[in-house]
C-alpha positions as CSV (number, residue, x, y, z in Angstrom):
1,X,78.5,124.7,91.9
2,X,75.3,126.3,90.7
3,X,77.0,129.7,90.6
4,X,80.1,128.5,88.8
5,X,81.4,130.0,85.6
6,X,81.0,128.0,82.3
7,X,84.8,127.7,82.1
8,X,84.8,125.6,85.3
9,X,83.1,122.8,83.4
10,X,84.5,120.6,80.7
11,X,83.6,117.4,78.9
12,X,85.8,114.4,79.0
13,X,86.4,111.9,76.2
14,X,84.5,109.2,78.1
15,X,81.3,111.4,78.3
16,X,81.7,112.8,81.8
17,X,81.0,116.5,82.7
18,X,83.9,117.6,84.9
19,X,83.7,120.5,87.4
20,X,86.8,122.4,88.6
21,X,86.1,124.0,92.0
22,X,88.9,126.6,91.6
23,X,88.2,128.9,88.6
24,X,91.9,129.8,88.2
25,X,93.0,126.1,88.1
26,X,93.5,125.0,84.4
27,X,93.4,121.3,85.2
28,X,90.2,119.3,84.7
29,X,88.1,118.9,87.8
30,X,86.1,116.0,89.2
31,X,83.3,114.2,87.5
32,X,79.8,115.5,88.5
33,X,77.6,114.1,85.8
34,X,77.6,111.9,82.7
35,X,76.0,112.1,79.3
36,X,73.3,109.6,78.4
37,X,71.6,108.8,75.1
38,X,68.9,111.3,74.1
39,X,66.4,111.5,71.3
40,X,69.1,112.5,68.8
41,X,72.8,112.3,68.6
42,X,73.1,116.0,69.0
43,X,70.7,116.1,71.9
44,X,72.2,113.9,74.7
45,X,70.8,114.1,78.2
46,X,72.6,114.6,81.5
47,X,72.5,112.3,84.5
48,X,74.0,113.5,87.8
49,X,76.3,111.1,89.5
50,X,75.0,109.2,92.5
51,X,77.6,110.6,95.0
52,X,76.4,114.2,94.3
53,X,72.7,113.2,94.9
54,X,73.7,111.9,98.3
55,X,75.8,114.9,99.1
56,X,72.7,117.2,99.5
57,X,73.1,119.0,96.2
58,X,69.8,120.3,94.8
59,X,69.5,117.7,92.0
60,X,66.8,119.3,89.9
61,X,68.3,122.7,89.7
62,X,71.8,121.3,89.1
63,X,70.5,119.0,86.4
64,X,68.9,122.0,84.6
65,X,72.2,124.0,84.9
66,X,74.3,121.2,83.6
67,X,72.0,120.5,80.7
68,X,72.1,124.1,79.7
69,X,75.9,124.1,79.9
70,X,76.1,121.0,77.7
71,X,73.7,122.4,75.1
72,X,75.7,125.6,75.0
73,X,79.0,123.6,74.6
74,X,77.6,121.5,71.7
75,X,76.2,124.6,70.0
76,X,79.6,126.3,70.3
77,X,81.8,123.5,69.1
78,X,79.4,122.3,66.4
79,X,77.9,125.7,65.5
80,X,77.2,125.2,61.8
81,X,75.5,121.9,62.4
82,X,73.4,123.1,65.3
83,X,72.3,126.2,63.3
84,X,71.4,123.9,60.4
85,X,69.2,121.9,62.7
86,X,67.5,125.0,64.1
87,X,66.6,126.1,60.5
88,X,64.9,122.8,59.5
89,X,61.4,123.0,58.3
90,X,59.1,120.2,59.7
91,X,57.8,119.4,56.3
92,X,61.2,119.1,54.7
93,X,59.6,119.2,51.3
94,X,62.2,121.1,49.1
95,X,65.6,119.7,48.2
96,X,67.5,122.2,50.4
97,X,65.5,121.0,53.5
98,X,66.0,117.3,52.6
99,X,69.8,117.7,52.2
100,X,70.0,119.8,55.4
101,X,68.1,117.2,57.4
102,X,70.2,114.4,56.1
103,X,73.3,116.2,57.1
104,X,72.0,117.1,60.5
105,X,71.0,113.5,61.2
106,X,74.4,112.3,60.0
107,X,76.5,114.8,62.0
108,X,77.5,116.7,58.9
109,X,78.6,114.1,56.3
110,X,76.5,112.2,53.8
111,X,77.6,110.2,50.7
112,X,76.6,112.2,47.7
113,X,75.0,109.2,46.0
114,X,72.4,109.2,48.8
115,X,71.5,112.8,48.0
116,X,71.8,112.7,44.2
117,X,68.1,112.9,43.5
118,X,67.7,116.0,45.7
119,X,70.9,117.6,44.3
120,X,69.6,117.2,40.8
121,X,66.5,119.3,41.8
122,X,68.5,122.2,43.0
123,X,68.4,125.5,41.0
124,X,71.1,128.2,41.2
125,X,69.4,130.0,44.0
126,X,69.0,126.9,46.1
127,X,72.7,126.0,45.6
128,X,73.5,129.5,46.9
129,X,71.4,128.8,50.0
130,X,73.4,125.6,50.7
131,X,76.6,127.5,50.3
132,X,75.3,130.1,52.8
133,X,74.7,127.2,55.2
134,X,78.4,126.2,54.9
135,X,77.5,123.0,53.0
136,X,79.9,121.6,50.4
137,X,78.5,119.4,47.6
138,X,81.7,117.4,47.0
139,X,82.1,114.8,44.2
140,X,82.0,111.9,46.7
141,X,80.6,113.4,49.9
142,X,78.4,116.2,51.0
143,X,79.8,117.8,54.1
144,X,80.4,120.9,56.2
145,X,84.1,121.9,56.1
146,X,83.9,124.0,59.3
147,X,83.4,120.7,61.2
148,X,87.0,119.5,60.4
149,X,88.4,121.3,63.4
150,X,89.9,118.9,66.0
151,X,87.4,119.9,68.7
152,X,84.5,119.2,66.4
153,X,85.9,115.9,65.3
154,X,86.3,114.8,68.9
155,X,82.9,115.9,70.0
156,X,81.2,114.2,67.0
157,X,83.0,111.0,67.8
158,X,81.7,111.2,71.4
159,X,78.1,112.0,70.4
160,X,78.0,109.4,67.6
161,X,79.3,106.7,69.9
162,X,77.0,107.6,72.8
163,X,73.9,107.7,70.6
164,X,74.8,104.3,69.1
165,X,75.8,102.8,72.5
166,X,79.4,102.2,71.5
167,X,82.3,102.2,74.0
168,X,83.8,105.5,75.1
169,X,86.3,107.1,74.5
170,X,85.6,107.0,70.8
171,X,88.6,106.0,68.5
172,X,89.0,109.4,67.0
173,X,92.3,110.2,65.2
174,X,94.9,112.4,66.8
175,X,94.3,116.2,66.5
176,X,95.3,117.6,63.1
177,X,96.1,114.2,61.5
178,X,95.3,114.1,57.7
179,X,95.3,110.4,57.2
180,X,96.6,107.1,58.7
181,X,96.5,103.4,58.0
182,X,93.6,101.4,59.4
183,X,92.3,97.8,59.4
184,X,89.4,98.0,57.0
185,X,88.0,94.7,58.2
186,X,87.4,95.9,61.7
187,X,87.0,99.7,61.1
188,X,83.5,101.1,61.5
189,X,83.1,103.0,58.2
190,X,80.0,104.9,59.4
191,X,81.8,106.1,62.5
192,X,84.8,107.4,60.6
193,X,82.7,109.0,57.9
194,X,80.5,110.8,60.5
195,X,83.5,112.4,62.1
196,X,84.9,113.5,58.8
197,X,87.5,110.8,58.2
198,X,86.0,108.4,55.6
199,X,87.8,105.1,54.9
200,X,89.4,104.5,51.5
201,X,92.2,102.2,50.4
202,X,93.1,101.0,54.0
203,X,93.3,104.6,55.4
204,X,91.1,107.1,57.1
205,X,91.4,110.4,55.2
206,X,90.3,113.8,56.4
207,X,87.4,114.8,54.3
208,X,88.5,118.2,53.2
209,X,91.9,117.0,51.9
210,X,90.2,114.0,50.2
211,X,87.9,116.5,48.5
212,X,90.9,118.6,47.4
213,X,92.6,115.6,45.9
214,X,89.5,114.3,44.1
215,X,88.9,117.7,42.5
216,X,92.5,117.9,41.5
217,X,92.2,114.5,39.9
218,X,89.2,115.6,37.9
219,X,91.0,118.9,36.9
220,X,94.1,117.0,35.6
221,X,92.3,114.0,34.0
222,X,93.0,113.4,30.3
223,X,90.7,111.4,28.0
224,X,88.9,110.0,31.0
225,X,92.0,108.8,32.8
226,X,93.5,110.2,36.0
227,X,97.2,110.3,37.0
228,X,98.3,110.8,40.6
229,X,100.8,113.5,41.3
230,X,103.4,113.7,44.1
231,X,101.8,116.8,45.6
232,X,98.6,114.9,46.1
233,X,100.4,112.3,48.2
234,X,101.9,115.1,50.2
235,X,98.5,116.6,50.8
236,X,97.4,113.3,52.3
237,X,100.6,112.6,54.1
238,X,101.1,109.2,52.4
239,X,103.2,107.5,49.7
240,X,102.3,107.7,46.0
241,X,101.5,104.0,46.1
242,X,99.1,104.5,48.9
243,X,97.6,107.5,47.1
244,X,96.7,105.2,44.1
245,X,95.0,102.7,46.5
246,X,93.0,105.5,48.0
247,X,91.9,106.9,44.5
248,X,91.1,103.4,43.2
249,X,88.9,102.8,46.3
């Protein structure tokens, strides 16, 4: 196992590291370790399963190898977020650093109102720096569009739930879905926002499409009033009535 290729390992939705003994076999393998809460949502630890410890496997060396695989996997799937964290200054004194740290700690999505003070301090050069970091200062939410890929959504859901000691697998939406109805009374708004699907008007809405709709609303507003258009509903995959509920929310 210690000499296995990285492709022989995979991460399950319930936080297990799986090992496939046959490199040519495309199916997931057997669980060999599980993720446990670390000092940050993006830095989970690895715990080797008890049956492997009793099977004579060198636990310390295997643990180091699996932790390295996990760190590399997270860095690959959530690359812009991990790079953002590596560039943080310990002092965090300027607005770029403050915004970056807030995004890193929130898995890439923060309500704009929470960052408004620091956004107001940005000059043109600093705004350019944020763009180079793949950060979008949207009208409602500050986020990283590159994290909207299905694999990044799933992994953020797992890491968020693990760090906050919530049940796994996490209730992430199906791959590629733009929006769907949800029970607002029971939905965890923080969870869905952190994976890029904030809750508005009884639906979870993928953040990049929500941003597109909100900007279109601003562009077409007349005398301070907005009007929904049918193409906006198509962007979100919902009815025009549901679109109005989302916009009003």
